[in-house]
DORO-814055 format. One line per 5 residues: number of its first residue (from 1); their letters; for each residue x, y, z of C-alpha. Coordinates in steps of 0.2 Angstrom, whole numbers, plus 2048, in hexadecimal, padded with zeros to 3 digits. Example, Ala and Ser with C-alpha at 12.3 -4.5 7.8 and 13.67 -1.06 7.14 Angstrom:
<rs>
1) as) 83E:7EA:827  844:7FB:824
</rs>
This chain:
<rs>
1) irawl) 7C7:F36:D2F  7BB:F38:D3C  7BC:F24:D3E  7CF:F23:D3D  7D1:F32:D4C
6) qrksg) 7C5:F27:D56  7D0:F17:D54  7E0:F1F:D54  7DA:F27:D67  7D3:F16:D6C
11) yekas) 7E5:F10:D69  7ED:F1F:D72  7E2:F1D:D82  7E6:F0A:D81  7FA:F0D:D81
16) lgell) 7F9:F1A:D8E  7F0:F0F:D99  7FC:F01:D98  80A:F0D:D9A  803:F15:DAB
21) eeshh) 7FF:F03:DB0  811:EFE:DAC  816:F0D:DB6  80D:F0A:DC5  814:EF7:DC6
26) adedh) 827:EFB:DC2  82F:EFF:DD2  825:EF0:DDA  82D:EE4:DCD  83D:EEB:DCD
31) eqeid) 83F:EEB:DE1  847:EDD:DE9  84C:ED8:DF9  85E:EDC:DFC  866:ED0:E07
36) iaale) 879:ED6:E0B  87D:EC7:E15  87C:EBC:E06  887:EC6:DFD  894:EC5:E0A
41) qpirk) 898:EB3:E06  8A1:EAC:DF8  898:EAF:DE6  89C:E9E:DDF  893:E96:DEE
46) tlcqy) 883:EA3:DEC  883:E9E:DD8  886:E8B:DDB  875:E87:DD7  872:E90:DC8
51) seeek) 87A:E8B:DB6  888:E96:DAB  87A:E9B:DA0  86F:EA3:DAE  87E:EAC:DB5
56) rksfk) 881:EB4:DA4  871:EB4:D99  863:EB6:DA5  85D:EC4:D9A  85B:EC6:D88
61) yecew) 867:ED3:D7D  85D:EE0:D76  864:EEB:D68  863:EFE:D6E  867:F05:D5C
66) skckf) 85B:F12:D5A  849:F0B:D5A  84E:EF9:D56  845:EED:D63  84F:EDD:D5E
71) msgtd) 851:ED2:D6D  85C:EC2:D6D  863:EB5:D79  871:EAF:D6D  882:EB6:D6B
76) rkyfl) 885:EB4:D58  873:EBB:D55  874:EC9:D60  886:ED0:D59  883:ECB:D46
81) hvesh) 872:ED6:D47  87A:EE5:D50  889:EE4:D43  87B:EE6:D36  878:EF8:D3C
86) aeitl) 889:EFD:D3A  889:EF6:D28  87A:EFE:D24  883:F0F:D2B  891:F0C:D21
91) dkqsr) 887:F09:D11  87D:F19:D14  88A:F27:D1A  899:F2A:D12  8A3:F3A:D1B
96) syvce) 89F:F35:D2E  897:F26:D37  88B:F2B:D46  888:F1F:D53  875:F1D:D56
101) wdlcd) 876:F10:D64  86C:F19:D73  874:F24:D7E  881:F24:D73  88A:F34:D69
106) fltvd) 898:F2C:D60  89F:F33:D50  8AE:F2E:D46  8B3:F2F:D33  8BC:F1E:D36
111) rnefm) 8B3:F0F:D2F  8BD:F01:D39  8BA:F0B:D49  8A8:F0F:D46  8A5:EFB:D43
116) ghvhy) 8B1:EF9:D53  8A6:F04:D5D  897:EFD:D59  89C:EEA:D5B  8A2:EF0:D6B
121) hayht) 88F:EF6:D70  88B:EE4:D6E  898:EDD:D78  894:EE9:D86  881:EE4:D86
126) klkvh) 889:ED3:D89  892:ED8:D98  882:EE2:DA0  876:ED5:D9D  883:EC9:DA6
131) gasmh) 883:ED8:DB5  870:ED7:DB3  86F:EC4:DB6  87A:EC5:DC5  870:ED4:DCD
136) mllkm) 861:ECA:DCB  868:EBA:DD3  872:EC1:DE0  863:ECC:DE5  870:EDA:DE5
141) pscnn) 86E:EED:DEA  86C:EF8:DD9  877:F04:DD4  873:F16:DD7  87F:F1E:DCA
146) dsrar) 879:F28:DBC  873:F1C:DAD  875:F29:DA2  887:F23:D9D  883:F10:D9C
151) ntidk) 888:F11:D89  895:F1D:D8B  8A4:F11:D82  8AF:F20:D7C  8BD:F1B:D88
156) rpvtf) 8BE:F0B:D82  8CA:F04:D75  8BF:EFD:D65  8CC:EF9:D5A  8DB:EEC:D5F
161) rcewg) 8ED:EE5:D5A  8F3:ED5:D62  905:ED8:D68  907:EC5:D6E  919:EBE:D67
166) gcter) 91B:EC3:D55  907:EC4:D50  903:ED7:D4A  8F1:ED3:D45  8E6:EE1:D46
171) fnkam) 8D1:EDE:D4B  8C2:EEB:D4B  8B7:EDF:D56  8BB:EDC:D67  8B3:ECB:D69
176) hffhh) 8BF:EC5:D59  8CC:ECD:D62  8C9:EC5:D75  8C9:EB4:D6C  8D8:EB5:D63
181) asnhl) 8E4:EB9:D73  8DC:EAB:D7A  8E0:E9F:D6E  8F3:EA4:D70  8F2:E9F:D82
186) idqfg) 8EA:E8F:D7C  8F9:E8C:D70  905:E90:D7F  8FE:E84:D8A  8F9:E76:D7D
191) pdkks) 8E6:E72:D7B  8DD:E6B:D8B  8EA:E71:D99  8E7:E79:DA8  8FA:E7C:DAC
196) srvpl) 90E:E7B:DA8  91A:E73:DB1  926:E82:DB0  91F:E95:DAE  91B:E9B:D9E
201) pcrws) 921:EAC:D99  913:EB9:D93  916:EBD:D7F  90E:ECC:D7F  919:EDD:D7B
206) lcket) 924:EE1:D89  91A:ED8:D97  925:ECD:DA2  917:EC2:DAB  919:EB0:DAD
211) yqltq) 90D:EA3:DB2  909:E8F:DB3  8F6:E90:DB6  8EB:E94:DA4  8DE:E9C:DB2
216) kasrh) 8E9:EA7:DB6  8F1:EAA:DA5  8DE:EAD:D9F  8DD:EBB:DAD  8EF:EC3:DA8
221) ikvht) 8EC:EC3:D96  8D9:ECE:D99  8E8:EDC:D9E  8EF:EDD:D8C  8DF:EDB:D84
226) terei) 8D4:EE6:D90  8C7:ED7:D90  8B8:ED9:D9E  8AE:ECD:DA6  89E:ED6:DAA
231) acync) 897:EE7:DAB  888:EF1:DB6  879:EF1:DAC  875:F03:DB3  884:F0C:DB0
236) gtdfw) 88F:F01:DA5  89F:EFF:DAE  8A8:EF1:DAA  8B3:EE7:DB7  8C0:ED8:DB7
241) srvkf) 8B4:ECA:DC0  8A4:EC9:DC9  8A9:ECC:DDB  8AE:EDE:DD5  89D:EE0:DCE
246) vdhcv) 896:EDB:DDE  89F:EE8:DE7  89C:EF6:DDB  889:EF4:DE0  88B:EF1:DF3
251) rqvem) 896:EFF:DF5  886:F09:DF2  87A:F04:DFE  873:F12:E0B  87A:F15:E1A
256) slrky) 86F:F0A:E25  873:EFA:E1E  886:EFD:E20  88A:EF6:E31  89E:EF4:E30
261) kctlc) 8A9:F03:E35  8BA:F07:E35  8C3:F0C:E42  8CF:F17:E3A  8C4:F23:E30
266) dryfp) 8B1:F20:E36  8AB:F1A:E27  89F:F0D:E24  89D:EFE:E19  88F:EF2:E15
271) tmklm) 89A:EE2:E15  8AA:EDE:E20  8B3:ED9:E10  8B2:EEA:E0A  8B7:EF2:E1A
276) kmhrv) 8C7:EE5:E19  8CA:EED:E09  8C9:F00:E10  8D5:EFA:E1D  8E4:EF5:E10
281) dhrrr) 8E2:F07:E09  8E6:F0E:E1C  8F4:F02:E1C  8FC:F06:E0A  8FD:F1A:E0D
286) lqcql) 90D:F21:E08  914:F31:E0E  916:F40:E04  929:F46:E07  923:F58:E06
291) cplmc) 916:F5B:E12  90C:F50:E20  8FE:F47:E13  8FE:F36:E11  8F5:F2E:DFF
296) igksn) 8ED:F1F:DF9  8FA:F18:DEE  906:F1F:DE2  8FB:F25:DD7  8F2:F31:DE3
301) larhm) 903:F37:DEA  909:F3B:DD8  8F8:F45:DD5  8FA:F4C:DE7  90C:F52:DE1
306) lyrhl) 907:F59:DD2  8F8:F63:DD9  901:F6A:DE9  913:F6B:DE6  917:F6B:DD4
311) kqrnf) 90B:F75:DD0  90E:F72:DBB  900:F7A:DB1  906:F71:DA0  8F3:F70:D99
316) kcgqc) 8ED:F81:D92  8DF:F86:D8D  8DE:F8E:D7C  8CF:F99:D7D  8D6:FA3:D90
321) eyagy) 8E4:FA3:D9B  8E0:F93:DA4  8EB:F85:DA7  8E8:F74:DAD  8F3:F68:DB6
326) tkqdl) 8EC:F59:DAD  8E3:F56:D9D  8D1:F53:DA7  8D2:F64:DAF  8D5:F6C:D9E
331) ndhlr) 8C5:F62:D97  8BA:F66:DA7  8C0:F79:DA3  8BC:F78:D91  8AA:F77:D94
336) thdtt) 8A8:F87:D9E  8AC:F8E:D8B  89E:F81:D85  88D:F8A:D85  884:F79:D83
341) kifrc) 87A:F74:D90  87B:F5F:D8E  875:F5C:DA0  861:F5D:D9F  854:F58:DAC
346) eefgc) 849:F4B:DA7  83B:F4C:DB3  82B:F4F:DAC  825:F63:DA7  839:F68:DAC
351) nvayk) 845:F6E:D9D  852:F74:DA6  863:F71:DA0  874:F75:DA9  887:F73:DA3
356) teqsi) 88E:F67:DB1  887:F59:DBA  888:F60:DCA  87B:F6C:DC6  870:F60:DBF
361) krhis) 871:F57:DCE  86D:F67:DD9  860:F69:DCF  85A:F58:DD1  85B:F57:DE3
366) whynl) 84E:F68:DE4  842:F5C:DDA  840:F4F:DE8  845:F5A:DF6  854:F53:DFB
371) ptply) 85B:F5B:E0D  868:F6B:E07  879:F67:E11  87D:F71:E1E  88F:F77:E22
376) echlc) 893:F7C:E33  8A0:F87:E39  8A8:F7E:E4A  8B0:F8E:E51  89F:F98:E51
381) ngkry) 891:F96:E59  885:F8E:E4C  88D:F97:E3C  885:F8E:E2E  884:F8E:E1C
386) tdsvk) 87F:F85:E0C  88D:F85:E01  89E:F7E:E05  8A6:F8C:DFB  89F:F99:E09
391) mskhf) 8A3:F8C:E17  8B5:F90:E10  8B6:FA0:E0E  8B0:FA2:E20  8BD:F98:E26
396) qfvhq) 8CA:FA2:E1B  8C5:FB3:E20  8BC:FB3:E31  8C7:FA5:E3A  8D8:FA5:E2E
401) lqhpp) 8D7:F94:E2F  8E3:F8B:E26  8E1:F7C:E1A  8E5:F69:E20  8F8:F64:E1D
406) gygry) 8FA:F60:E0C  8E9:F67:E06  8E5:F75:DFB  8D3:F76:E01  8C7:F75:E12
411) rykad) 8C1:F62:E13  8AF:F60:E1C  8A7:F4E:E21  897:F4C:E28  895:F4C:E3B
416) kdgif) 889:F3F:E44  87A:F4B:E41  87C:F4E:E30  885:F5F:E2E  896:F61:E26
421) rfavy) 8A3:F67:E31  8B6:F69:E30  8BD:F59:E2C  8CB:F5A:E38  8BE:F60:E48
426) vqekw) 8B2:F51:E43  8C1:F45:E46  8C7:F4A:E56  8B6:F4C:E5C  8B2:F39:E57
431) akesk) 8C3:F33:E5F  8BF:F3B:E6E  8AD:F34:E70  8B3:F22:E6B  8C1:F23:E79
436) sekvd) 8B4:F2A:E84  8A8:F1B:E7F  8B5:F10:E82  8BA:F16:E96  8A7:F16:E99
441) etssc) 8A5:F03:E94  8B5:F00:E9E  8AE:F06:EAC  89E:EFF:EAB  8A7:EEE:EA9
446) tiavs) 8B0:EF1:EB8  8A1:EF5:EC3  898:EE6:EBC  8A8:EDA:EC2  8A8:EE3:ED3
451) sdedd) 897:EDF:ED6  898:ECD:ED2  8A5:ECD:EDE  89A:ED5:EEB  88D:EC6:EE8
456) dgesa) 89A:EBA:EE9  89E:EC1:EFB  88E:EC1:F02  889:EB1:EFC  899:EA8:F05
461) tgkqt) 893:EB1:F15  881:EAB:F12  878:E9F:F08  881:E9A:EF8  877:E9B:EE9
466) drpqs) 87B:E92:ED9  878:E9D:ECB  883:EA1:EB9  890:EAD:EB9  88D:EBD:EB0
471) nstiq) 895:EC1:EA0  89D:ECE:E9E  8A3:ECF:E8C  89F:EE1:E84  892:EDF:E75
476) pvtth) 897:EEA:E67  88B:EF7:E63  885:EF6:E51  87C:F06:E51  885:F16:E47
481) gaaay) 879:F22:E47  873:F1F:E34  863:F29:E37  86D:F39:E37  870:F34:E25
486) aplkg) 85D:F34:E22  856:F44:E28  847:F43:E1E  837:F36:E21  839:F29:E14
491) kpsik) 845:F27:E07  847:F36:DFE  855:F2D:DF1  856:F30:DE0  855:F1F:DD8
496) shhft) 85D:F18:DC8  84A:F18:DBD  84A:F2A:DC1  856:F2B:DB2  857:F22:DA1
501) vmkry) 859:F11:DAA  85A:F02:D9D  84A:EF9:DA6  84B:EEB:D97  857:EE1:DA1
506) lkpsk) 84C:EE2:DB1  841:ED5:DA8  847:EC3:DA8  842:EB8:D99  83C:EA8:D9F
511) kvmkt) 845:EA0:D90  855:EA7:D8A  859:E9D:D7B  84A:EA0:D70  83E:EAE:D68
516) en) 849:EB9:D5E  842:EC7:D53
</rs>
């Protein structure tokens, strides 16, 4: 027994040393230089040097079922392996079936739904591997969203029914359904044809869309089948195209890398493309007929009408007198009756748990000594609060300040010094400063032009000197006070690997199609 304990202690020391060594070099291996300028170019041009397999499968698929460590670079072998876990569970369990995939708590009594759910995990992993490959090849910035939701697929359909023409075939596996729907398009266009001379109608139920190109038809059919192209390996969000995934990651860069400013709302963006997309939202604002508020899109306008004008609370709570405007409001309220604290701090030695995600984020900011947001009253002499609710009560009871038109609460905006103030006050202040800067620039240009004319007059009376004319064009100012957003030295930001992150996708495989366990 003594010899066995000595051998075991030796193994534990060796494994502990390997873990410490890996943790020391983990950040160095994962960090890569972010090239925002390269991401502004078309993705197709940047990826032309890579093969399609490198774009989609630069990393292996890894099974996340319980303690399974299976890895494969082949689609068929990986899907068959994952489905074998579901078949074993269906044989062992009889009344209810529990998914043992990492970070998934799915439970059902339907056998077909359970098989479809597990199969969708494999399909979702395929999309995430595609996203991890693109992230490495394009040197994209990392996603900073919470990675604990990367395997949450409860809101995605896992059983399907074809509605093409007279077809009523049903499927419980996503990949089989997507392949079946694409075969309908091949039958409609004909084999090996890329277009049609006449517009062809979409034969999906209640759809009136027409198309002539097979590429457009393939994109359109995904609207009905819910097929996706790529997913974020960190947070699990899926996207229609690679461009949307790149925009998802680029939007999350830190303020110091955002150089393009919207002149209408003073927001900063890392690329010109995102700024132009944002400007489109300003142009398509819809005016509310009952108040001065302008909303972006019909859905936001309908939500505004429901909350501010109709005020119909049709979703009532069965445990108290609360009634919500939407089902989501009711679900958020039901969490207050649940005593289960599902958000637990994962820092070493800390066992604190909270009921809401907002509370755990506030707790994590305390761990990393992040600066507490400050709210300052612009009407008082430096009156400050650390909570927006207290700031709102101050405006309501001390100054009797009314809400902005169309809003039911006070809105705050970070000023150039990093302190949150009344949004209307900050916007008016910035507008006045921008006007004064333009006036100063205009006056300086006028002075420069007049001085040039004086020099020309003197040279006309005296000796003429050959010199190049001065360029009076105004150079754009690129600095935008980004230092105000980082009051602490260094970078006290919360990185994704502080949570449960899939580090397996951050280690590329040299040969993708070989070595399966």
